[in-house]
KOLVOKOL-382012 format. One record per residue: residue in one letter; x, y, z of N, C-alpha, C in turn. Coordinates in steps of 0.1 Angstrom, whole numbers, plus 2048, in hexadecimal, padded with zeros to 3 digits. Layout:
KOLVOKOL-382012
AXYZXYZXYZ;...
This chain:
KOLVOKOL-382012
M80A7F480180080280180B80D800;H8068147F980D8247F680982B801;V81083480580984081080E84A807;I80485880780586580680886C814;E81487581681287D82080C88781C;A80188C8217FA8958177FA8A481E;G8028A48298068B282F8068B0840;F8068BD84480B8BD8548018C6857;P7F38C085B7E88C78637EB8D3869;A7F08CF8787F38DA8807FC8E487B;S7FF8EA86E8098F58697FB8FE869;S7F08FA8637E590685D7D88FD85B;D7CE90785A7C19028577C08FF84C;A7C89088427CC9058337D18F3831;E7D88F38377E18E68377D78DA83C;R7CF8DF8487C88D384A7B98D3842;D7B78DB83B7AE8D88327B28D2825;I7BF8D48217C68CC8157C48BD81A;V7CA8BC8257CD8AD82B7BE8A4828;S7B58A98307A28A682E7A08A181F;A7A38AD81579E8A880D7A489E804;V7B489F8087BB8938037B3884807;K7B18858137AA87981779E877812;G79688281178D8808097888787F9;L7928797F57938787E87928647E4;Q79685D7F17958517F279C84A7E7;L7AD84F7E87B68497E07B983D7E3;D7BE8367D97C48257DF7D38287E5;A7D38317F07DC8307FB7DC836807;Q7E183280F7E283581E7E584581F;I7DD84C8237DC85B8257E385D831;C7F48678327F986983C7F7876845;G7F987B8507F988885380788885B;L80E89485981C89685F81A89C86D;S82089F87681E8A088982E89F88D;R82C8AC8948358AB89F8378A38AD;S83D8A18B58378988BD8328A08CA;L8228A58C681F8AD8CE80E8A68CC;K8068A88D67F889D8D67F08A98CC;S7F28B98D07EB8C08C87F08BD8B6;D7F88B98B17F98B88A47F48A889E;V7F78A08A87F08958A47E08928A5;D7DE89C8AD7CE89F8AE7CA8A38A1;A7D18AF89A7CD8B588F7CE8A9885;C7D68A08807D78978787C888E87B;L7CB88B8867BD88188A7AE88A887;D7AD8978887A389D8817A089C873;C7AB89A86D7AA89585D7A6886858;D7A88818617A38708607A986D85C;V7B886F85D7C38698537C3859858;D7CB85384F7CD8408527DA84285A;M7E384B8557EF84C8607F6853865;V7FC857873801862878811861877;H81C86A87082686B86F82A874879;V82E87588583587689184687788D;F84C88588E85988789185E89089B;I86A88B8A08728928AD88088F8A7;P88889C8AB89789E8A689E8938B0;T8A788D8AB8B18828B38C08888B1;S8C388C8AA8D58908A78D789B8B4;D8E189D8B88E48A78C38E38B68C2;I8E98B88B48E78C48AF8D88C88AF;Q8CF8BE8AA8C08C58A88B98C48B6;R8BD8B98BD8B78B88C98BA8C38D4;E8C38C68D58C88D18DE8C38E28D6;Y8C58E08CA8C18F18C58B38F48C3;T8AE8E88BF8A08E78B98968E68C4;I8998DC8CB88B8D98D58948DC8E5;R89E8DA8E78A58DD8F58A08CE8FD;K8A08C48F889D8B88FF8AB8AF900;S8A98A790C8B58A190E8B4891908;R8BB88B9088B987A8FF8AF875907;E8AD87590F8A286D91A898874918;E89687E919887887913883880908;V8898828FE8888818F088286C8EF;L8878688F888385A8FB87585B900;D87386290986686391085A868907;I8608749018538788F785486F8ED;T85D8668E885685F8DB8508558E3;R85284D8EB8478438EF83B8488F2;S83C8568F682A85C8FD82585C8EE;I82B8638E682386A8DC81F85E8D2;I8278538D28228478C881883F8CF;G81983E8DA80D8378E37FF83F8E1;Y80184C8E17F48588DE7F08548D0;V7F68548C97F68508B87EF8418BB;R7F583B8BE7F082E8BA7E28278C2;D7DE8358CC7D08338D77C78378C8;H7CB83C8C07C18408B97BF83D8A7;V7CD8378A37CC8358977D8826895;D7D381F8887DB8138887EA816886;Q7EF81C87F7F98208787FE82E87A;C80B82C87F814836884823837880;M82983E87983583D87484084987E;F84984688085284D88885C850882;S86385D88386E86087D87B864885;A88586388888D86588F89487188A;M89187D8888978888808A588E87F;D8AC88D8788B688E8758C1883879;A8B98768768C086A8798CC868877;T8D186D86B8DC86B8648E9872870;R8E387A8758F088287B8EF87E889;T8E387288D8E487089B8EF86589E;D8F18638A88FA8578AB8F28498A9;W8F883F8A58F48328A18EB82E8AD;S8F682C8B88F18278C38E082D8C6;Y8E18388CA8D883E8CE8CD83F8C2;L8D08408B88C583E8AF8C182F8AE;V8C48258B58BE81A8B38B68188C2;E8B881E8CD8B58218D78A68288D4;V8A88338CF89A8398CB8918318C4;F89582B8B888E8238B18858198B8;R89080F8BF88A8078C787D80D8D2;A8818178D787781D8DF86A81E8D7;A8698258CC85E8258C485681B8BE;V85B80F8BB8588038B88507FF8C5;D8558008D08547FB8DD8448008DF;A8438098DA8398168E182D8158D1;G83080E8C88258098C082780E8B3;A8358158AE83581A8A0834810899;T82F80E88D830803882836808877;I83D81387484881386D85081F871;I86081C87486A82587286F82E868;N87083C86987584285E886847861;V88F84485989784A85B89D85484F;P89A8628548A086C84B8AF871849;D8B287683C8BE87B83E8BC88C83D;T8B98938488AE89E8478B78AA83F;V8C88A88418CF8B58388D48AF830;G8D489F82D8D789D81D8EB89A81F;V8EE89582D8FD89482C90188682C;I8F887A82A8FE86D82D90186E81A;T90986281D90C85E80E90785080C;P90684B8028FE83D7FF903831804;T90F82F80691882580D91682481D;A91483281F90F83082E903831832;M8FB83282A8EA8348298E882482A;K8EF81C8218EC80D81F8F180782F;K8FA80B83190180583C8F880784B;L8F181584C8EA81A8558DD810855;I8D781184A8C880884A8CB7FE84D;A8D87F78488D87E684C8D87E485A;H8DF7ED8618E37EF8728D47EF877;I8CC7F88748C17FA8798B77EC878;R8B57EB86D8B17DE8678B57D3872;Q8C17D38768C57C687C8C07C788A;E8C27D58928C27D58A08B07DB8A0;V8AA7E18958987E189B8927D9893;N8887D389887F7CA89086F7D288D;C8727DA8828697E487F86A7E786F;P8627E78678637ED85986A7FA857;I8737FA85087980C84F877810842;D87781D84587282B83B88183183B;V88183882E88B84282F88284F827;H88C85A82988586782689586F822;C89A8728198A88758158A488280F;H8AD88D8138AC89D80B8B789E801;N8BA8A67F78C08A67F08CC8B17ED;D8D38B47FB8DC8C07FD8E78BF7F3;F8EB8AF7F38F78AE7EA8F48A77DB;G8E78A57DA8E389F7CD8E48907CE;L8E388C7DE8E687E7DC8D78777E4;A8CA8807E38C08797E88BA86C7E1;V8BB86A7D88B485F7CC8BF8557D1;A8CD8577CD8DA84A7D28D58467E3;N8D184F7EC8D184B7F68C58417F9;T8BB8487F38AF8417F58AF8327EF;I8B78307E48B98257DD8C381B7E9;A8CC81E7E98D781A7F68D1816804;A8C581B8038BC81B8118B580C80E;V8AD8088028A67FF7FF8B37F57FB;E8BF7F17F78C57ED7FA8CB7EA808;G8C97EF8128CD7EF8218C37E5823;G8B57E78228A97DF82689E7E882A;A89B7F38228957FE8268897F681B;S87C7F982386D7EE8198667FB816;Q86880C816861817813868821812;V86982B80C86F83380386583E805;Q86D84C80986285A8088698617FA;V85C8677F186186D7E585D8767E3;T8608807D985688D7D785788C7C6;V84E8957C384A8947B385489F7B1;N85F89C7A88668A87A28738AD7AE;G8728A07B987B8A57C68798B07CB;L86D8B77CC86A8C17D186B8BD7E0;G86D8C97E78748C87F68788D37FD;E87B8D580A8828DF80F8928DD80B;R8988ED8078A58EE8048A68E67F6;A8AE8E17F38B18D97E98A88CE7E1;G89F8CA7EE8948C27EA8988B57ED;N88D8A87EA88E89E7F08918927E6;A8908877E489687D7DD88987B7D1;D88787D7C588487E7BA8798727B8;L86B8747B686286A7B686885F7A4;A86686879D86B85D791878858790;Q88086079588D85C79589184D79D;T88C8507AD8888447B28808357AB;V8778397A886D82F7A187682779C;M87882E78D87E82778188B821784;T89682678D8A182279289C813798;L8948137A688E8067A688B7FB7A0;E87F8017938767FA78B8827F2781;S88C7FE77A8937F87708A07F4773;I8A37F77798B47F077E8B27E7788;Y8A87ED7958AA7E379D89F7D679C;S8947D779288F7CE7908827CB79C;I8807D77A48767D77B186C7DE7AA;K85F7D97AB8547DF7A98507E57B5;T84B7F17AD8497FD7B98368007BA;G8307FA7B08207FA7AD81F8097AA;I8298137A782582079E82481C793;A81A82678A81782677B81C830776;T82E82677283582E76F831838761;T82683275882583C74E81E84974F;G81B84D75D81585775D81F862767;L82D85E76783886776B83A875768;V83987475C83E882752832888754;E82488475381B88B752817895762;T81B88C76D81A88D77982389977E;S82F89977983C8A077C8368AE773;R8328AC76682F8BD7618208C076B;L8198BA76E8098BF7758108C5781;V8198BE78981E8C37968288D4792;S8308D078A8388DD78482C8E7782;R8258E677A81E8F17758178F6783;Y80F8F178D8088F47998138F97A3;A8218F67A78298F97AF8319077A7;G82E90A79B838912793847912796;I84C90679785A90379185C8F9788;G8658FB77D8658F677586C8EC773;I86B8E476C8748D676A87F8D9760;P88D8D676589C8D975E8998D1752;P89E8D274789D8CC7398A48C0739;I8AC8BF7468B88B27468AF8AD74F;Q8A78AD7588A48A77618A189775A;P8A88907668A488276289B87B75F;I89187175888586E75987B87474F;V87C88175786E88A75487289674B;G87F89974C8838A77448838A6735;E8818B072E8808B57238898AB71C;N8948AB71B89E8A87188A189671C;A8998927268A38847278A2879720;F89887A71689A87270A89B87A6FB;A8A18856FC8A48896EE8B38886EB;H8B48886E08C08856D98C788F6D0;E8D08966CF8D88A16CA8E489E6C1;S8EB8956C98F88926C38F68896B7;G8FF88E6AD9008866A09008756A2;I90A8736AD90D8636B090485F6B6;H8FA8646C18F285F6CC8E585E6C0;S8E286A6BB8D58666B08D585F6A7;H8E285C6A38E284E6988DE84369D;G8E68446A98E58346AD8D98326B1;V8CF83B6B98C18396BD8B78376B1;I8BB83B6A98AF83A69A8B482C695;T8BF8266968C18166948BD80F6A4;R8BE8126AB8BA80B6BB8BB8136C6;S8AC8136CC8AE81E6D38B781E6E1;D8BA80D6E58C180B6F08CE80E6EF;T8D38136DF8E38166E28E98256E8;F8E082B6E68DF8396F18D483C6FB;E8D08306FE8C283270B8C7827713;P8C582571F8C381C7258BF80F725;G8B481171D8B180271A8A67FB722;I8A87FA72D8A27F573A89380273B;M89580F73988F81573A88B81F72E;T87D81D72987C82671B87383171D;P87583971386984671A85B843716;E85883570F84883371284382C722;M84E82772684F82273484883073C;V84D83B73984A846747843851740;G83D85073283485A72E83A861729;H84785F72384D86C71A84E86870C;R85386D70485786D6F986686E6F2;R86B8626EA8798686E38798726D9;R88087A6DB8838846D28928856CC;L89388C6C089D88C6BA89E89D6BA;K8A88A26BA8A98B46BF8B68B86B9;L8B28C46B28BC8C96AB8C58D26B1;G8D28D26AF8DE8DC6B98EA8DE6B0;K8F18E56B79018E16B09098D46AE;H9018C96B79098BF6B39008B56AB;A8F98BB6A68EB8B369D8F18AC694;G8EE89E68E8F48976828EC895676;R8F189066B8ED88E6628DD885664;H8E287B6698D68706698CC87766E;A8CE87D6798C38816818B688D67B;V8BE8926748BA8A166C8B589765D;R8B889065A8B188864E8A6880651;Q8A687965E89A87166488D87D665;M89188766D88889766F880895663;L88A89C65988589D64C87A897644;C88088864587788163C86B87E646;E86988265285C87D657851889654;V85689464B84C89F64384E89B635;H85589563285888E62386089C61A;L86B89D6228778A661D87E89C61D;E88889C60F89189260A89A897605;P8A48A160C8AF8A36058BB89D5FF;D8C089E5F58CC89A5F28D88985FF;D8E28925FB8EF8956028F58A2607;T8F88A95FC8FB8B75FA8F08BD602;Q8E58BC5FD8DD8C66068DB8C4614;L8DE8B76168DB8B26298E98BA62D;D8F28B96269008BE62C8FD8CE62E;E8F38D36268F88E26268E88E6632;I8DC8DC6338D68E263E8DB8DA64E;V8E38D064E8E88D065E8F28D865F;Q8F98DF6539048ED6588FE8F665E;R8F28FA6548EC9076578E3903666;V8DE8F766A8DB8F66798E68F9684;K8EF8F36808FA8F768B8FE90768D;V90190C68290291A6808F8923688;I8E991D6898E29236928E191E69F;A8E591269D8E790E6B18F39126B5;S8FD9176AE90A9196B69079296B8;R8FD92E6B68FB93B6BB8F593E6C5;G8F29316C98E69316D88D89326D3;K8D692E6C78C792D6C88C09216C7;R8B591D6CB8B19136CE8AB90E6BB;V8AB9036B58A79066A789D8F86AA;T8918FE6A48858F86A68828EE69A;D8798E669C8738E168D8708EA686;A86A8F46878638FE67E872904677;D87990567F88990B67788F90066E;L88B8F56728938EC66888D8EA65A;Y8818EB65C8788EC64F87C8F4649;E87C90064E87E90B64688A90D63F;I8979056438A39056428A28FE636;A89B8F363789E8E762C8988ED620;E88B8F46238848F861988D902612;S89590861489B91260F8A590B608;V8AC90460E8BA8FE6098B68F45FA;M8AB8EE5FB8A88E55F389E8ED5E6;Q89B8FC5EB8949045E28878FF5DD;I87E8FD5ED8728F85EA86A9055F0;R86490B5E88569135EB8519105F8;G85091760384691660E83C90D60C;G83A90461782F8FD61681F903619;K816901612806906617804906628;K80491362C8009146387F091163C;T7EF9056477DF90164A7D890C650;L7DE9156597D891D6617E292A65F;E7DA93665B7E094165A7D994B664;L7E195266A7D79616737D796B66C;Q7C796F66D7C797A6687C498C670;D7BD98767A7BE9906857B998A693;I7C199069E7BE98E6AB7BE99A6B1;A7B599A6BD7AE9A36C77B19A46D2;I7B69A96DA7B69A26EA7B49AE6F4;M7AD9AA6FC7A29B27087A89AE713;T7B09B871D7B49B07287B49BC732;G7B99BD73F7B49C774E7B39C1756;N7B79CA7627B59C57707A89C1774;H79C9C676C78D9C37717899BB761;V78F9B875C78D9B07507929A374C;I78799974978A98C74779298E73A;P7A198A7397A998B72C7A2981721;T7A098771679498171079D9816FC;A79D9786F67A59796E879D9776DB;S79E97D6D379497B6C979D9786BA;V79996E6B47A396A6AB79B96769C;R7A096C69179B9686857A596667B;A7A19596797B095366F7A9949663;T7B594565A7AF93D64E7B292D652;V7A89266527AC9166537AA913644;N7B490B63C7B590A6337AC910628;G7AE91C6297A9924620798929626;N79692363078692763778B931641;E78193D64378394464F77C94065A;H78394266577C93A67578094967D;V77394868A77795569577894C69D;F77F94F6A677D9486B57809526C0;S7779536C877E95A6D777F9526E5;S7879536EB78994E6F878D955704;V78D95171179095671E79E952720;G7A39577297AF95272F7B8955738;N7C395373E7C695874D7CC96474B;G7D196873C7DB97473A7D5973728;P7DD97F7227D99837177DF97670D;V7EC9707167EE9667087EC95B70E;D7E89567197DC94A7187D2948714;A7C89547107BE9577097BF9586FA;A7CF95C6F57D095D6E77D594D6E2;V7D79466EE7DC93A6E57D29316E7;K7C99356F17BA9286F37B492F6E5;A7B59396E27AC93E6D37B09356CC;I7BC9366C67C39316BA7BE9216BC;L7C191E6C87BF90D6C97B09096C3;G7AB9126C879C9136C67959116B8;I79D9166AE79C9136A17A390C69A;M7AF90769D7B48FD6987B08F2694;P7B68EA6877AB8E26817AE8D4689;A7BC8D368F7BF8C66957C28C36A5;P7BE8BD6AA7BF8BD6BA7CE8BC6BE;I7D68C66C77E08C36CC7E28CB6DD;Q7ED8C26DF7EF8C96EE7FB8D16F1;L7F88DA6F48058E86F980D8E1706;K81A8DB7028208D270E82B8DE714;E8308E770D83C8F07138378FE70C;F83C90A71383991571084391E719;S84992571185792E71C85593A713;I85994271B85D95171586895771C;E87295C71387E96271488196E710;A88497A71888C98871689598770B;I89598A7008A198A6FC8AA9996FD;S8A19A46FC8A99B07048A59B670F;G8A89C07148A39C571E89B9CF71C;G8959D47298879DE72587C9D9729;T8749E672B8639E17288639DB71B;D8699E17128689E170186E9D26FC;A8749CB70787A9BF7018769B56F5;L87D9AE6F087C9A96E38789996EA;A86E9936EB8699856F086E97B6E7;H86F9716EC8719646E586B95D6EE;V8609526E48589496E88589406E1;S85B9316E98629256E585491D6EA;I8529126E184690B6E98458FD6E3;T8408F26EC8438E76E38328DF6E3;V82C8D96DB81E8D36D88228C46D5;E8168C06DB8168B26D48098AF6CE;D8068A36C87FA8A16BC7F88986C6;E7E68936BC7E18876C27E987A6C2;R7F687A6B97FB86F6B680686E6BD;G8088786C88148786D28218806CC;R8218836C082F8876BB82B8976BE;V83C89D6BE83F8AA6C88458B26BD;F8418BF6BD8478C86B484A8D66BD;D8568DA6B88598E96BF8598F56B4;A8579006BA85590A6B185791C6BB;S8599236B086092F6BC85A93C6B5;A85A9456BA8569536B485F95F6BD;S8649676B58659736BC86097F6B6;S85A98A6C68549976C28589A36CB;D8539AD6CB8559B46D98489B16DA;D83A9AD6D98319AB6DF82F99C6E2;I82B99B6EC82D98C6F28239876EF;V81698B6ED80A9836E780D97D6DB;L80F98A6CF8119846C382097D6C1;A8249796CA83396F6C98309666CE;S8269616D481D9556DB81394C6D3;V80C95A6CA8039556C380B9506B2;E8179576B181A9536A38259446A8;A82A9446B28319356B682692D6B5;M81B92C6BB8119256BD80A9216AD;I80B9296A480392669780F91F68E;T81B92368F82691B68D82590E68D;A82490A69A8229006A08168F7698;I80C8FB69C7FC8F86968018F4686;N80A8FA67D8088F76718138E866B;L81D8E667B8288E167881E8D3678;V8178D368580C8C76888068C367C;C7FC8CE6757F68CD6657FA8C465C;R8078CC65A8148C46518178BB652;M81B8B466181E8A866281089F65F;Q80589F6647FA8976627F9896651;E7F78A26487F78A263C80089B632;T80D89B636818894634813885636;G81087D64280E87564780086E63D;E7F78746397ED86F6367F286E627;L7F98736207FC875614802869612;A80D86661D81785C61D80E84B61D;E80584D6267FC8406247F383F61B;G7F08486137E88496077EF8435FB;A7FC8485FA8028435F18088325F1;A80B82E5FE80C8246017FE81A601;G7F38206037E78165FE7E68175EF;K7EC81E5E67E981B5DB7F38105D2;
């Protein structure tokens, strides 16, 4: 059974409401409330009808002396008392010896034994300030497991970037439960990351976690959006570049066989991701040819060399080369007139203000036929993009959206980059620059839509030809 530590009810009324709401969702998991070793904190958890109460108390000398000002004997007494109080009211009690990894081992074992004797159903070993090493963590957990008869859980912080490694080492040492957070969010440098921990256990150790791994990327992006904390492109498992290949050697290998330059035991499909070939200063001929072939652009060898060279020149200047840029370069080198645009903007009007709901009205032609659509949004950019999506001929999802100020000042030139995904899971990049953020956003979105439509049309043509 998985456990969701939904919050710290005693910290505020809002937090208490959140924990109660999570409990009310009737999820397939035990709902846990966090509590200091105070009866009032435990009562706040019980008021939320949680399945488990997680109580903690500092045990390292530095925290015990300077945060709660208690002796070792007093900590033992408090531990026995609070766990007994929890077990009088609920069946499941987790006990944490806070700052366990900086606690004297003999005293740590004494505290855990007292907790188990008082009724703790699982003991937690927190690396509260992230200072232990994987080798030491494995030894510590193995030692506790030998000395204390109780399931062991670990809670690792990432101050030195070791949270996931320490968590895995704890499992090697005998821990049966681990604490993780989505995107590694947490105090200071965060905690052990959910996706990295799960996929390491599943793919490398062949340990079944019971997590639906195909939802890892979607969950990561959802939490990122609500937390307002972006996901670095190089974030393992869920980052934009986790399964993206730019280097010519890598791209060639992946095109031939994916596990040449990917783990193999973990694929993008396993985590809800997509494999991508990316354009940059290290782009190779095989990747560029593959990307062009997908839209039925087939340059000869001389033309391909020129296209690759132009891509590298643009990328070496620090500019991101999008799919739209590649097709435009290819058409120029191959002396092909620009393809017909499915969607063409005629007019756009935006209304916004501090007492007005941002509204956008768009007039555009779709395959030569005029369409008008209006939409509201959280701001002028959101309203404009939604209006454009409202008249588009094919369903797509906006996956990534970023705005960068190229120059300084209030009249700065803005560069908008977007990534969209079509209904078949194919991903496309587009960008645009303007001193008007709304117009740059609209232009980038229209370019992306036309890319999607172009890919669909060329695909249909290819299928038709094959049918003949």
